[in-house]
N, CA and C of each residue as an Amber inpcrd file, in Angstrom:
protein
   780
  54.6110000  46.6790000  70.5390000  55.3240000  47.0480000  71.7540000
  56.7510000  47.4560000  71.4350000  57.4270000  46.6550000  70.5510000
  58.8000000  46.9750000  70.2030000  58.8850000  48.3430000  69.5530000
  57.9080000  48.6550000  68.6670000  57.9050000  49.9580000  67.9980000
  57.7580000  51.0820000  69.0130000  56.8810000  50.8920000  69.9940000
  56.6640000  51.9300000  71.0090000  57.9260000  52.1670000  71.8130000
  58.6350000  51.0850000  72.1660000  59.8580000  51.2190000  72.9460000
  60.9330000  51.9230000  72.1380000  61.0960000  51.5140000  70.8750000
  62.1020000  52.1370000  70.0170000  61.8060000  53.6120000  69.8290000
  60.5210000  53.9510000  69.6110000  60.1390000  55.3430000  69.4290000
  60.4510000  56.1580000  70.6620000  60.1070000  55.6130000  71.8340000
  60.3780000  56.3240000  73.0860000  61.8660000  56.5450000  73.2750000
  62.6650000  55.5280000  72.9490000  64.1180000  55.6620000  73.0880000
  64.6540000  56.7340000  72.1460000  64.1340000  56.7500000  70.9280000
  64.5920000  57.7430000  69.9600000  64.2840000  59.1530000  70.4330000
  63.0880000  59.3410000  70.9950000  62.7230000  60.6650000  71.4710000
  63.5840000  61.0850000  72.6440000  63.9810000  60.1090000  73.4760000
  64.8440000  60.4050000  74.6120000  66.2520000  60.7500000  74.1540000
  66.7670000  59.9850000  73.1900000  68.1240000  60.2150000  72.6960000
  68.2040000  61.4390000  71.8000000  67.1310000  61.7020000  71.0670000
  67.1120000  62.8100000  70.1150000  65.8730000  63.6720000  70.3740000
  65.9030000  64.5020000  71.4130000  64.7090000  65.2700000  71.7810000
  64.1900000  66.1580000  70.6750000  65.0110000  66.5070000  69.7120000
  64.5470000  67.3220000  68.5970000  63.4580000  66.6440000  67.7940000
  63.3960000  65.2920000  67.8660000  62.3610000  64.5790000  67.1480000
  60.9730000  64.9130000  67.6680000  60.8890000  65.3010000  68.9520000
  59.5960000  65.6660000  69.5130000  59.0200000  66.8670000  68.7720000
  59.8990000  67.7870000  68.3770000  59.4490000  68.9540000  67.6320000
  58.8330000  68.5370000  66.3050000  59.4910000  67.5620000  65.6380000
  58.9890000  67.0960000  64.3570000  57.6010000  66.4940000  64.5200000
  57.4220000  65.6590000  65.5810000  56.1360000  65.0290000  65.8120000
  55.0730000  66.0880000  66.0710000  55.3970000  67.0570000  66.9610000
  54.4160000  68.0670000  67.3350000  54.0420000  68.9480000  66.1570000
  54.9710000  69.1830000  65.2620000  54.7040000  70.0740000  64.1370000
  53.6910000  69.4980000  63.1540000  53.3200000  68.2420000  63.3160000
  52.2770000  67.7050000  62.4580000  50.9430000  68.4130000  62.7160000
  50.7680000  68.9250000  63.9350000  49.4720000  69.4680000  64.3140000
  49.5220000  70.9320000  64.7380000  50.6860000  71.4370000  65.1130000
  50.8510000  72.8340000  65.5070000  52.1620000  73.3400000  64.9130000
  52.1970000  74.6110000  64.6080000  53.4430000  75.1870000  64.1370000
  53.9880000  76.1610000  65.1700000  55.2880000  76.2470000  65.1990000
  55.9760000  77.1690000  66.1060000  56.1940000  78.4830000  65.3720000
  55.7950000  79.5820000  65.9950000  55.9880000  80.8890000  65.3730000
  56.6820000  81.8270000  66.3640000  57.3830000  82.8110000  65.8220000
  57.9470000  83.8670000  66.6660000  56.8730000  84.9190000  66.9230000
  56.8670000  85.4380000  68.1200000  55.8720000  86.4360000  68.4930000
  56.5080000  87.4650000  69.4110000  56.1970000  88.7060000  69.2130000
  56.6900000  89.7550000  70.1010000  55.7420000  89.8890000  71.2880000
  56.3250000  89.9060000  72.4910000  55.5380000  90.1300000  73.6950000
  55.4780000  91.6110000  74.0470000  56.3970000  92.3640000  73.5000000
  56.4860000  93.8130000  73.6870000  57.4040000  94.3350000  72.5900000
  57.5830000  95.6310000  72.4800000  58.4990000  96.1400000  71.4460000
  59.9280000  95.6270000  71.5890000  60.3130000  95.1680000  72.7890000
  61.7060000  94.7640000  73.0070000  61.8630000  93.2940000  73.3900000
  60.7660000  92.5640000  73.5620000  60.8590000  91.1620000  73.9720000
  60.1570000  90.2600000  72.9570000  60.8830000  89.2400000  72.5010000
  60.3380000  88.2700000  71.5580000  60.4150000  86.8800000  72.1610000
  59.3900000  86.0850000  71.9540000  59.4100000  84.6850000  72.3490000
  58.6940000  83.8900000  71.2670000  58.1790000  82.7430000  71.6210000
  57.5270000  81.9000000  70.6200000  56.1020000  81.5740000  71.0430000
  55.3460000  81.0440000  70.1070000  53.9820000  80.5980000  70.3530000
  53.7220000  79.3610000  69.5090000  52.7710000  78.5600000  69.9320000
  52.2630000  77.4740000  69.1050000  50.9890000  77.9530000  68.4200000
  50.8560000  77.5840000  67.1680000  49.7270000  78.0430000  66.3730000
  49.1280000  76.8800000  65.6130000  47.8090000  76.8160000  65.6210000
  47.1170000  75.8910000  64.7190000  46.0920000  76.6780000  63.9110000
  46.1520000  76.5060000  62.5920000  45.1790000  77.1050000  61.6880000
  44.1380000  76.0560000  61.3040000  42.9200000  76.4590000  60.9590000
  41.9160000  75.5010000  60.4910000  42.4180000  74.6990000  59.2900000
  41.9020000  73.4900000  59.1500000  42.4100000  72.6150000  58.0930000
  42.0910000  73.1230000  56.6880000  41.1430000  74.0720000  56.5800000
  40.8250000  74.6250000  55.2690000  41.2600000  76.0810000  55.1330000
  42.1540000  76.5200000  56.0050000  42.5420000  77.9380000  56.0390000
  43.1010000  78.4000000  54.6950000  43.9230000  77.5780000  54.0570000
  44.6140000  77.9940000  52.8310000  43.6790000  78.1120000  51.6390000
  42.5090000  77.5000000  51.7120000  41.6330000  77.4670000  50.5360000
  40.3180000  78.2110000  50.7180000  39.9270000  78.5010000  51.9470000
  38.5690000  79.0090000  52.1730000  38.4120000  80.5070000  51.9370000
  39.4380000  81.2820000  52.2640000  39.3200000  82.7300000  52.1970000
  38.4840000  83.3310000  53.3100000  38.0060000  82.5090000  54.2360000
  37.1440000  82.9660000  55.3170000  37.9600000  83.4840000  56.5030000
  37.2710000  84.2070000  57.3910000  37.8320000  84.5890000  58.6780000
  37.3360000  83.6040000  59.7280000  38.1490000  83.4180000  60.7830000
  37.8550000  82.3800000  61.7570000  37.8850000  82.9250000  63.1850000
  37.0970000  82.3190000  64.0750000  37.2100000  82.6470000  65.4960000
  38.6250000  82.3440000  65.9970000  39.0480000  83.1070000  66.9960000
  40.3800000  82.9420000  67.5740000  40.2650000  82.5500000  69.0330000
  41.0060000  81.5150000  69.4250000  41.1900000  81.1800000  70.8380000
  42.6330000  81.4830000  71.2020000  42.8270000  82.3290000  72.2140000
  44.1510000  82.5360000  72.7690000  44.2280000  81.7790000  74.0940000
  45.1640000  80.8410000  74.1680000  45.3400000  79.9920000  75.3430000
  46.5900000  80.4150000  76.0950000  46.4450000  80.5790000  77.4240000
  47.5470000  81.0390000  78.2660000  47.9120000  79.9600000  79.2850000
  49.1720000  79.5910000  79.3170000  49.6650000  78.4500000  80.0940000
  49.9000000  78.7950000  81.5660000  50.2220000  77.7580000  82.3520000
  50.5830000  77.9210000  83.7510000  52.0500000  78.2660000  83.9330000
  52.4180000  78.5870000  85.1730000  53.7620000  79.0890000  85.4820000
  54.8720000  78.1470000  85.0190000  54.7070000  76.8430000  85.2350000
  55.7830000  75.9010000  84.9300000  56.0870000  75.7980000  83.4450000
  55.1940000  76.2980000  82.6060000  55.4020000  76.2240000  81.1560000
  55.9950000  77.5130000  80.5840000  56.3180000  78.4750000  81.4630000
  56.9520000  79.7070000  80.9870000  58.4150000  79.4430000  80.6610000
  59.0520000  80.3880000  79.9820000  60.4570000  80.2410000  79.6080000
  60.6480000  80.3690000  78.1130000  61.5760000  79.5900000  77.5820000
  61.8780000  79.6700000  76.1510000  61.8470000  78.3030000  75.4660000
  61.3960000  77.2770000  76.1580000  61.2610000  75.9420000  75.5730000
  59.7920000  75.7360000  75.1960000  59.4580000  76.0550000  73.9660000
  58.0580000  76.1570000  73.5570000  57.3200000  74.8300000  73.6420000
  58.0190000  73.7100000  73.4530000  57.3060000  72.4350000  73.3910000
  56.8660000  71.9390000  74.7600000  57.2670000  72.6360000  75.8440000
  56.7120000  72.3250000  77.1640000  55.2000000  72.5220000  77.1840000
  54.7200000  73.4040000  76.3380000  53.2910000  73.7290000  76.3630000
  52.4130000  72.5370000  76.0230000  52.9660000  71.5590000  75.2550000
  52.1180000  70.4480000  74.8230000  51.8590000  69.4420000  75.9410000
  52.3720000  69.6970000  77.1220000  52.1520000  68.7850000  78.2370000
  50.8260000  69.0210000  78.9410000  50.1390000  70.1110000  78.6190000
  48.9410000  70.4630000  79.3820000  47.9660000  71.2740000  78.5360000
  46.7070000  71.2240000  78.9040000  45.6980000  72.1110000  78.3300000
  45.4550000  71.9180000  76.8410000  45.0720000  72.9900000  76.1840000
  44.7550000  72.9330000  74.7570000  45.9180000  72.4220000  73.9150000
  47.1660000  72.8900000  74.1340000  48.2570000  72.3780000  73.2850000
  48.4270000  70.8690000  73.3750000  48.1100000  70.2940000  74.5270000
  48.1880000  68.8360000  74.6650000  47.2550000  68.1560000  73.6650000
  46.0110000  68.6080000  73.6140000  45.0410000  67.9590000  72.7340000
  45.3480000  68.2070000  71.2650000  45.8280000  69.3930000  70.9460000
  46.2160000  69.6480000  69.5570000  47.3820000  68.7580000  69.1560000
  48.3100000  68.5560000  70.0800000  49.4640000  67.6960000  69.8000000
  49.0580000  66.2390000  69.6230000  47.9210000  65.8720000  70.2170000
  47.4070000  64.5100000  70.0570000  46.6200000  64.3340000  68.7650000
  46.4980000  65.4170000  68.0040000  45.8060000  65.3330000  66.7280000
  44.3510000  65.7510000  66.7660000  43.8660000  66.1700000  67.9450000
  42.4820000  66.6380000  68.0270000  42.3750000  68.0660000  67.5140000
  41.2080000  68.3950000  66.9980000  40.8850000  69.7710000  66.6440000
  39.7230000  70.2350000  67.5150000  39.6040000  71.5330000  67.6400000
  38.6040000  72.0980000  68.5310000  37.3270000  72.4900000  67.7970000
  37.2070000  72.1050000  66.5350000  36.0150000  72.4310000  65.7460000
  34.7600000  72.1280000  66.5690000  33.8120000  73.0570000  66.5420000
  32.6260000  72.9010000  67.3810000  31.4010000  73.4820000  66.6920000
  30.2560000  72.9560000  67.0610000  28.9770000  73.4580000  66.5550000
  28.4490000  74.5010000  67.5320000  28.1090000  75.6470000  66.9980000
  27.5490000  76.7320000  67.7990000  26.1070000  76.3760000  68.1810000
  25.8010000  76.2910000  69.4830000  24.4320000  75.9390000  69.8930000
  23.3960000  76.9660000  69.4500000  23.8240000  78.1860000  69.1510000
  22.8860000  79.2450000  68.7880000  22.4290000  79.1220000  67.3400000
  23.3920000  78.9630000  66.4130000  23.0150000  78.9350000  64.9960000
  23.1450000  77.5590000  64.3380000  23.6540000  76.5760000  65.1140000
  23.7580000  75.2180000  64.5940000  24.8480000  75.0100000  63.5640000
  25.7190000  76.0040000  63.3800000  26.7750000  75.9020000  62.3740000
  28.0850000  75.3920000  62.9870000  28.8880000  74.7060000  62.1510000
  30.2040000  74.2540000  62.5610000  31.2120000  75.3810000  62.3870000
  31.9990000  75.6270000  63.4290000  33.0420000  76.6450000  63.3830000
  34.3970000  75.9890000  63.6190000  35.4000000  76.5190000  62.9200000
  36.7770000  76.0860000  63.1060000  37.5780000  77.2550000  63.6660000
  38.5430000  76.9500000  64.5130000  39.2650000  77.9910000  65.2370000
  40.7010000  78.1630000  64.7430000  41.1570000  79.3980000  64.7730000
  42.5860000  79.6730000  64.8560000  42.9340000  79.6050000  66.3400000
  43.9710000  78.8610000  66.6890000  44.3630000  78.7160000  68.0880000
  45.8080000  79.1760000  68.2460000  46.0330000  80.1250000  69.1370000
  47.3930000  80.5890000  69.4080000  47.6840000  80.4090000  70.8900000
  48.8690000  79.8780000  71.1710000  49.2920000  79.5930000  72.5430000
  50.6560000  80.2530000  72.7690000  50.6740000  81.5320000  73.1470000
  51.9520000  82.2260000  73.3480000  52.6190000  81.8040000  74.6430000
  53.9500000  81.8260000  74.6510000  54.7100000  81.4550000  75.8410000
  55.2640000  82.6970000  76.5210000  54.9570000  82.8370000  77.8080000
  55.5110000  83.9270000  78.6020000  56.9500000  83.6060000  78.9730000
  57.7590000  84.6210000  79.0920000  59.1480000  84.4030000  79.4990000
  59.2290000  83.9850000  80.9640000  58.3050000  84.4880000  81.7710000
  58.2000000  84.0590000  83.1600000  56.7620000  84.2550000  83.6180000
  56.3520000  83.4390000  84.5800000  55.0110000  83.4910000  85.1680000
  53.9390000  83.4180000  84.0860000  53.3040000  84.5540000  83.7600000
  52.2610000  84.5730000  82.7350000  52.2590000  85.9060000  82.0160000
  51.5100000  86.0010000  80.9330000  51.4760000  87.2410000  80.1680000
  50.7120000  88.3280000  80.9160000  51.2550000  89.5300000  80.8920000
  50.5790000  90.6850000  81.4620000  49.6100000  91.2540000  80.4300000
  48.6330000  92.0490000  80.8820000  47.6180000  92.5480000  79.9410000
  48.1700000  93.2370000  78.7020000  49.2010000  94.0600000  78.8720000
  49.7580000  94.7330000  77.6980000  50.3860000  93.7360000  76.7290000
  50.9190000  92.6190000  77.2610000  51.4810000  91.5850000  76.3950000
  50.3840000  90.8190000  75.6690000  49.2920000  90.5300000  76.3660000
  48.1380000  89.8880000  75.7150000  47.6630000  90.7440000  74.5510000
  47.5430000  92.0230000  74.7820000  47.0930000  92.9470000  73.7400000
  48.0800000  92.9930000  72.5800000  49.3730000  92.9790000  72.8980000
  50.4130000  93.0560000  71.8800000  50.4110000  91.8030000  71.0020000
  50.2620000  90.6500000  71.6300000  50.1860000  89.4000000  70.8710000
  48.9410000  89.3780000  70.0060000  47.8400000  89.8130000  70.5610000
  46.5770000  89.8190000  69.8230000  46.6720000  90.6810000  68.5690000
  47.2840000  91.8390000  68.6880000  47.4570000  92.7170000  67.5220000
  48.2120000  92.0050000  66.4030000  49.2630000  91.2740000  66.7690000
  50.0740000  90.6010000  65.7470000  49.3150000  89.4690000  65.0690000
  48.5760000  88.6870000  65.8520000  47.8440000  87.5610000  65.2740000
  46.7610000  88.0720000  64.3170000  46.0900000  89.1390000  64.6900000
  45.0660000  89.7170000  63.8180000  45.6900000  90.2700000  62.5360000
  46.8940000  90.8390000  62.6540000  47.5650000  91.3830000  61.4740000
  48.0450000  90.2790000  60.5250000  48.4050000  89.1240000  61.0730000
  48.9830000  88.0530000  60.2580000  47.9440000  87.1060000  59.6610000
  46.8540000  86.8880000  60.3840000  45.9080000  85.8380000  60.0130000
  44.4890000  86.3980000  59.9080000  43.6220000  85.6480000  59.2520000
  42.2410000  86.0870000  59.0240000  41.3880000  85.7620000  60.2560000
  41.3830000  86.6700000  61.1880000  40.6600000  86.4840000  62.4480000
  39.3060000  87.1730000  62.3670000  38.2690000  86.4630000  62.7670000
  36.9580000  87.0640000  62.9440000  36.9990000  87.8120000  64.2820000
  37.1630000  89.1100000  64.2370000  37.3870000  89.8910000  65.4570000
  36.1330000  90.0030000  66.3280000  35.0060000  89.5170000  65.8420000
  33.8130000  89.4700000  66.6960000  33.7920000  88.2090000  67.5600000
  34.7230000  87.2890000  67.2830000  34.7730000  86.0300000  68.0270000
  36.2040000  85.7510000  68.4960000  36.6570000  86.5350000  69.4540000
  37.9720000  86.3180000  70.0650000  37.7440000  85.8360000  71.4920000
  38.3070000  84.6770000  71.8060000  38.0770000  84.0310000  73.0990000
  39.4070000  83.8540000  73.8400000  39.3650000  84.0780000  75.1420000
  40.5680000  84.0240000  75.9750000  40.3880000  82.9790000  77.0630000
  41.4030000  82.1400000  77.2500000  41.3380000  81.1220000  78.2940000
  42.7370000  80.7960000  78.7910000  42.8160000  80.2960000  80.0170000
  44.0990000  79.8870000  80.5810000  43.8950000  79.2680000  81.9490000
  44.9240000  78.5660000  82.4360000  44.8340000  77.9000000  83.7340000
  45.9590000  78.3690000  84.6530000  45.6990000  78.3990000  85.9430000
  46.6730000  78.7770000  86.9690000  47.2380000  80.1700000  86.6690000
  48.5500000  80.2760000  86.3960000  49.0940000  81.5910000  86.0320000
  48.4490000  82.1010000  84.7490000  48.0280000  81.1870000  83.8880000
  47.3070000  81.5820000  82.6850000  45.8840000  82.0180000  82.9930000
  45.2980000  81.4420000  84.0530000  44.0050000  81.9170000  84.5260000
  44.1400000  83.3140000  85.1000000  45.2130000  83.5260000  85.8500000
  45.5380000  84.8710000  86.3490000  45.6620000  85.8470000  85.1810000
  46.4240000  85.4530000  84.1580000  46.6310000  86.3260000  83.0010000
  45.3180000  86.6320000  82.2930000  44.4220000  85.6480000  82.2480000
  43.1200000  85.8510000  81.6180000  42.2950000  86.8810000  82.3830000
  42.2000000  86.7020000  83.7140000  41.3880000  87.6210000  84.5130000
  42.0390000  89.0080000  84.5630000  43.3660000  89.0520000  84.6290000
  44.0490000  90.3450000  84.5960000  43.7410000  91.0840000  83.2980000
  43.7350000  90.3690000  82.1790000  43.4940000  91.0030000  80.8810000
  42.0820000  91.5770000  80.7850000  41.1020000  90.8550000  81.3130000
  39.7150000  91.3180000  81.1470000  39.3310000  92.3630000  82.1860000
  40.2210000  92.6400000  83.1590000  39.9340000  93.6680000  84.1780000
  40.9700000  94.7870000  84.1640000  41.7250000  94.9150000  83.0920000
  42.7960000  95.9190000  83.0540000  42.3140000  97.2650000  82.5170000
  41.7320000  97.2490000  81.3470000  41.2250000  98.5000000  80.7490000
  40.0930000  98.1510000  79.7970000  39.1810000  99.0890000  79.6170000
  37.9710000  98.8010000  78.8610000  38.2490000  98.4460000  77.4100000
  39.2260000  99.0950000  76.8190000  39.5350000  98.8290000  75.4120000
  39.9520000  97.3810000  75.2110000  40.7810000  96.8530000  76.1140000
  41.2170000  95.4630000  76.0010000  40.0590000  94.5160000  76.3080000
  39.3150000  94.7810000  77.3650000  38.1790000  93.9250000  77.7160000
  37.2110000  93.8050000  76.5480000  36.9920000  94.9120000  75.8670000
  36.0180000  94.9270000  74.7670000  36.4270000  94.0510000  73.5830000
  37.6660000  93.6100000  73.5280000  38.1250000  92.8190000  72.3890000
  37.6310000  91.3670000  72.4660000  37.2370000  90.9310000  73.6600000
  36.9200000  89.5160000  73.8550000  35.4170000  89.2750000  73.8790000
  35.0260000  88.1520000  73.2730000  33.6160000  87.7650000  73.2640000
  33.2630000  86.8790000  74.4480000  34.2280000  86.1220000  74.9590000
  34.0080000  85.2570000  76.1230000  35.3690000  84.8640000  76.6800000
  35.3640000  84.4590000  77.9570000  36.6150000  84.0650000  78.6170000
  36.3550000  82.8580000  79.5040000  37.3660000  81.9670000  79.5830000
  37.2680000  80.7710000  80.4150000  38.5290000  80.6710000  81.2750000
  38.5250000  81.2860000  82.4670000  39.6760000  81.1820000  83.3670000
  39.5400000  79.9640000  84.2830000  40.6060000  79.1810000  84.3890000
  40.6060000  77.9930000  85.2380000  41.6330000  78.1420000  86.3530000
  41.1880000  77.9000000  87.5910000  42.0800000  77.9020000  88.7570000
  42.9810000  79.1280000  88.7660000  42.3790000  80.2760000  88.5840000
  43.1570000  81.5130000  88.4320000  43.8370000  81.9090000  89.7320000
  45.1120000  82.2480000  89.6390000  45.8540000  82.7680000  90.7860000
  45.3510000  84.1710000  91.1210000  45.7310000  84.6650000  92.3040000
  45.2450000  85.9610000  92.7840000  45.6500000  87.0960000  91.8520000
  44.6730000  87.8950000  91.4690000  44.9610000  89.0440000  90.6110000
  45.3420000  90.2550000  91.4640000  45.8400000  91.2990000  90.8220000
  46.2890000  92.4980000  91.5290000  45.1150000  93.2260000  92.1840000
  45.4000000  93.9520000  93.2580000  44.3470000  94.6620000  93.9960000
  43.6160000  95.6550000  93.1060000  44.3630000  96.3280000  92.2370000
  43.7310000  97.2940000  91.3250000  42.6780000  96.6140000  90.4720000
  42.9960000  95.4420000  89.9530000  42.0770000  94.7370000  89.0610000
  40.8600000  94.2010000  89.7990000  41.0370000  93.9000000  91.0900000
  39.9020000  93.4080000  91.8760000  38.7500000  94.4110000  91.8940000
  39.0560000  95.6740000  91.6870000  38.0460000  96.7280000  91.7490000
  37.4740000  97.0730000  90.3790000  37.8360000  96.2710000  89.3540000
  37.4850000  96.6820000  87.9900000  36.6560000  95.6590000  87.2200000
  35.8720000  94.8720000  87.9370000  35.0080000  93.9180000  87.2390000
  33.8360000  94.6010000  86.5470000  33.6590000  95.8830000  86.8180000
  32.6710000  96.6370000  86.0550000  33.0370000  96.6850000  84.5710000
  34.3450000  96.5690000  84.2610000  34.7740000  96.5310000  82.8660000
  34.1950000  95.3190000  82.1460000  34.1470000  94.1970000  82.8550000
  33.6090000  92.9570000  82.2930000  32.1170000  93.1150000  82.0310000
  31.4300000  93.7070000  82.9930000  29.9870000  93.9390000  82.8230000
  29.7210000  94.9200000  81.6920000  30.5090000  95.9820000  81.6250000
  30.3280000  96.9770000  80.5620000  30.4900000  96.3470000  79.1770000
  31.3990000  95.3840000  79.0820000  31.6680000  94.7250000  77.7990000
  30.7060000  93.5710000  77.5220000  29.8320000  93.2780000  78.4850000
  28.9360000  92.1220000  78.3610000  29.7310000  90.8590000  78.0500000
  30.8360000  90.7000000  78.7700000  31.7830000  89.6120000  78.5290000
  31.4270000  88.4050000  79.4050000  30.9440000  87.3650000  78.7760000
  30.5700000  86.1570000  79.5140000  31.8200000  85.3840000  79.9330000
  31.8130000  84.9170000  81.1820000  32.9680000  84.2120000  81.7430000
  32.5160000  82.9060000  82.3810000  33.2790000  81.8620000  82.0920000
  33.0290000  80.5480000  82.6980000  34.2850000  80.1800000  83.4920000
  34.1520000  80.2370000  84.8130000  35.2690000  79.9500000  85.7130000
  35.2380000  78.4890000  86.1510000  36.4460000  77.9570000  86.4340000
  36.5860000  76.6110000  86.9890000  37.4750000  76.6710000  88.2280000
  37.1130000  75.9060000  89.2410000  37.9400000  75.7680000  90.4350000
  37.6220000  74.4470000  91.1140000  38.5980000  73.9020000  91.8720000
  38.4370000  72.5820000  92.4610000  38.2320000  72.6060000  93.9660000
  37.5190000  71.6060000  94.4720000  37.2750000  71.5110000  95.9150000
  38.5500000  71.2170000  96.6870000  39.5510000  70.6480000  96.0220000
  40.8160000  70.3480000  96.6830000  41.8880000  71.3940000  96.3720000
  41.4760000  72.5410000  95.9020000  42.3640000  73.7000000  95.7450000
  41.5650000  74.9130000  96.2500000  41.2470000  74.8540000  97.5320000
  40.2330000  75.7420000  98.0960000  40.5090000  77.2180000  97.8360000
  41.7760000  77.6350000  97.9490000  42.0860000  79.0500000  97.7570000
  41.7450000  79.4940000  96.3300000  42.1090000  78.6690000  95.3550000
  41.8210000  79.0100000  93.9520000  40.3100000  79.0170000  93.6940000
  39.6110000  78.0530000  94.3050000  38.1600000  78.0090000  94.1490000
  37.5220000  79.2680000  94.7280000  37.9720000  79.6670000  95.9130000
  37.4250000  80.8830000  96.5260000  37.7140000  82.1090000  95.6630000
  38.8900000  82.1210000  95.0370000  39.2460000  83.2560000  94.1750000
  38.3190000  83.3510000  92.9780000  38.1250000  82.2240000  92.2640000
  37.2910000  82.3050000  91.0570000  35.8430000  82.5790000  91.4160000
  35.3920000  82.0820000  92.5610000  34.0240000  82.3940000  92.9890000
  33.8750000  83.8900000  93.2820000  34.9170000  84.4710000  93.8720000
  34.8500000  85.9130000  94.1530000  34.8860000  86.7260000  92.8610000
  35.6390000  86.2630000  91.8580000  35.6850000  86.9720000  90.5740000
  34.3140000  86.9160000  89.8870000  33.6880000  85.7380000  89.9420000
  32.3530000  85.6040000  89.3470000  31.3410000  86.4740000  90.0920000
  31.4030000  86.4650000  91.4160000  30.4850000  87.2940000  92.2090000
  30.6860000  88.7750000  91.9120000  31.9480000  89.1740000  91.7580000
  32.2460000  90.5810000  91.4840000  31.7010000  91.0090000  90.1300000
  31.6580000  90.0810000  89.1920000  31.0690000  90.3660000  87.8800000
  29.5470000  90.4200000  87.9670000  28.9810000  89.4130000  88.6020000
  27.5250000  89.3020000  88.6570000  26.8850000  90.3880000  89.5160000
  27.6860000  91.0180000  90.3470000  27.1780000  92.1550000  91.1210000
  26.7360000  93.2830000  90.1850000  27.4570000  93.4180000  89.0820000
  27.1170000  94.4560000  88.1020000  26.0910000  93.9720000  87.0870000
  26.2110000  92.7020000  86.6960000  25.2890000  92.1710000  85.6960000
  25.0350000  90.6930000  86.0230000  23.9720000  90.4060000  86.7570000
  23.7070000  89.0300000  87.1960000  23.6740000  88.0400000  86.0310000
  24.3330000  86.8930000  86.2510000  24.3250000  85.8190000  85.2670000
  25.4030000  85.9030000  84.2170000  26.2100000  86.9560000  84.2660000
  27.2500000  87.1130000  83.2380000  28.4040000  86.1280000  83.4540000
  28.6450000  85.7550000  84.6970000  29.7230000  84.8140000  85.0200000
  29.1540000  83.5830000  85.7190000  29.7430000  82.4400000  85.4290000
  29.3380000  81.1860000  86.0620000  30.5770000  80.4380000  86.5340000
  30.3850000  79.5390000  87.5040000  31.4890000  78.7700000  88.0680000
  31.1460000  77.2900000  88.0320000  32.0820000  76.4840000  87.5350000
  31.9900000  75.0320000  87.6510000  32.9710000  74.5810000  88.7260000
  32.4510000  73.8680000  89.7170000  33.2820000  73.3550000  90.8010000
  33.6330000  71.9060000  90.4910000  34.9260000  71.6300000  90.3980000
  35.4030000  70.2800000  90.0830000  35.8780000  69.6000000  91.3680000
  36.0810000  68.2860000  91.3400000  36.6050000  67.5870000  92.5240000
  38.1340000  67.5570000  92.5620000  38.7860000  68.4070000  91.7560000
  40.2220000  68.3070000  91.5550000  41.0330000  69.1710000  92.5140000
  42.3190000  68.8230000  92.5910000  43.3160000  69.6950000  93.2030000
  43.7400000  70.7080000  92.1430000  44.9060000  71.3440000  92.3630000
  45.3970000  72.3250000  91.3870000  46.0480000  71.5400000  90.2470000
  45.1880000  70.9900000  89.4000000  45.6750000  70.0640000  88.3680000
  44.5580000  69.7890000  87.3560000  44.8450000  68.8300000  86.5010000
  43.8250000  68.1400000  85.6940000  43.2520000  68.9860000  84.5660000
  44.0610000  69.9040000  84.0310000  43.5700000  70.7670000  82.9600000
  43.5200000  70.0390000  81.6290000  44.1990000  68.9040000  81.5140000
  43.9890000  68.0850000  80.3170000  42.5290000  67.6880000  80.2200000
  41.9820000  67.2200000  81.3380000  40.5980000  66.7590000  81.3390000
  39.6290000  67.8960000  81.0300000  39.8640000  69.0600000  81.6300000
  38.9120000  70.1570000  81.4770000  38.9540000  70.7760000  80.0780000
  40.1200000  70.7150000  79.4370000  40.2430000  71.2530000  78.0720000
  39.9530000  70.2050000  77.0010000  39.7060000  68.9720000  77.4020000
  39.3660000  67.9170000  76.4580000  38.0340000  68.2640000  75.7830000
  37.9840000  68.2900000  74.4490000  36.7170000  68.5970000  73.7810000
  35.5760000  67.6590000  74.1680000  35.9000000  66.4800000  74.7060000
  34.8420000  65.5450000  75.1010000  34.2960000  65.8390000  76.5010000
  34.9400000  66.7530000  77.2460000  34.4500000  67.1300000  78.5730000
  33.3170000  68.1440000  78.4130000  32.1310000  67.7760000  78.9010000
  30.9730000  68.6560000  78.7300000  30.2640000  68.8740000  80.0580000
  29.7060000  70.0580000  80.2010000  28.8330000  70.4190000  81.3040000
  27.5270000  70.9250000  80.7110000  26.4300000  70.3600000  81.1570000
  25.1150000  70.7270000  80.6340000  25.0880000  70.6500000  79.1060000
  25.7320000  69.6020000  78.5840000  25.6650000  69.3100000  77.1540000
  26.6090000  70.0890000  76.2690000  27.4990000  70.9170000  76.8700000
  28.4180000  71.7290000  76.0640000  29.8390000  71.6170000  76.5830000
  30.8080000  71.5380000  75.6520000  32.1960000  71.7320000  76.0550000
  32.4970000  73.2290000  76.0190000  33.6870000  73.6100000  76.4600000
  33.9730000  75.0450000  76.5650000  34.0220000  75.7110000  75.1870000
  34.3280000  74.9540000  74.1450000  34.4530000  75.5270000  72.8050000
  33.0680000  75.8130000  72.2150000  32.1340000  74.8980000  72.4550000
  30.7520000  75.1480000  72.0510000  30.1750000  76.3250000  72.8400000
  30.4950000  76.3540000  74.1410000  30.0060000  77.4420000  74.9960000
  30.5150000  78.7870000  74.5030000  31.8050000  78.8610000  74.1660000
  32.3710000  80.1190000  73.6710000  31.6050000  80.6500000  72.4680000
  31.2880000  79.7450000  71.5470000  30.7070000  80.1650000  70.2720000
  29.3300000  80.8100000  70.4100000  28.6890000  80.6120000  71.5470000
  27.4020000  81.2710000  71.7690000  27.5170000  82.7890000  71.7600000
  28.7540000  83.2840000  72.0110000  28.9420000  84.7110000  72.2500000
  29.8260000  85.3380000  71.1790000  29.4090000  86.5090000  70.7380000
  30.1930000  87.2730000  69.7740000  29.9970000  88.7540000  70.0580000
  30.9580000  89.5440000  69.6150000  30.8390000  90.9900000  69.7650000
  29.9650000  91.5430000  68.6530000  29.0820000  92.4230000  69.0180000
  28.1820000  93.0240000  68.0270000  28.8230000  94.2710000  67.4200000
C-alpha cells in the first residue's frame, strides 16, 4: 500500500514519469497529418519485430474528441492504448487458418476532433513506408469521434476504402451528408464492418445501425452491429482482448479478413 501511495504521489508531482512508465509498452513517434501539420502517435511493434524479418498486420486506432490535441499520453486513458499501456498485447489467433498473428498498432492523435480521411491516408502512407506492414491486413477502428473518422475514411473514396481489410467503428458520430450516400464504396471493396452502439446512447446506436443497413443494402451481411447496454462510454471494456462476442474478440474477428 505504501509503495502504491508513493508511486501515485510521484506521478502527480512529476507527471513526466508517466511517459517513462507508458514507454515500456508503447513508443511515441512524430507523424505528419498533412504536408504542413505534424503531431504525434503511439506505436507498438510486435515483440519479435527486430528479429523476424516478417511483415505484420496493422491496426490503426482513432481516438475520441476529448483525446485530441498535443498531449499524446491522454490516449492511454481509453480504448486500445489503455490496454497496451497496461502491458497487454493484441496477439490473436486467426479463426480461419488457426495461426497466431501479431500486430503493429498505431494510434495517431488528431489536433482537434478526429482525423479526416485525407489525414488517415497520409498517416497510413508513412507507417507503411517506415515499418514492415502486411498491406493485405490493414484494419481501422475508433470510437466516438474516432468512430466518425473510421466511417468517414471508408466512405470517402474508393482508393482509400480499398486499403482496409476490415473496420470496427464504435459509437460513431454523425458522418457528412456526402459520405452517407457512398456506402457502395464499402460494398465494392468487400470491406467487412463490425459496428457497436449502446442502448443508452440511442442517437449513436441509430447512426451505426443506419450505416450497417446502408452497407448491407448493397451487399447483405457485409456489416454487423453489436448492441451494448452502455451509454456513450465503456470503450475500455469493448477493446479489452478478453471481451468476446460469439467466441471472438475484435482482433480475432479482424484477422478473418484480408485483401486479395
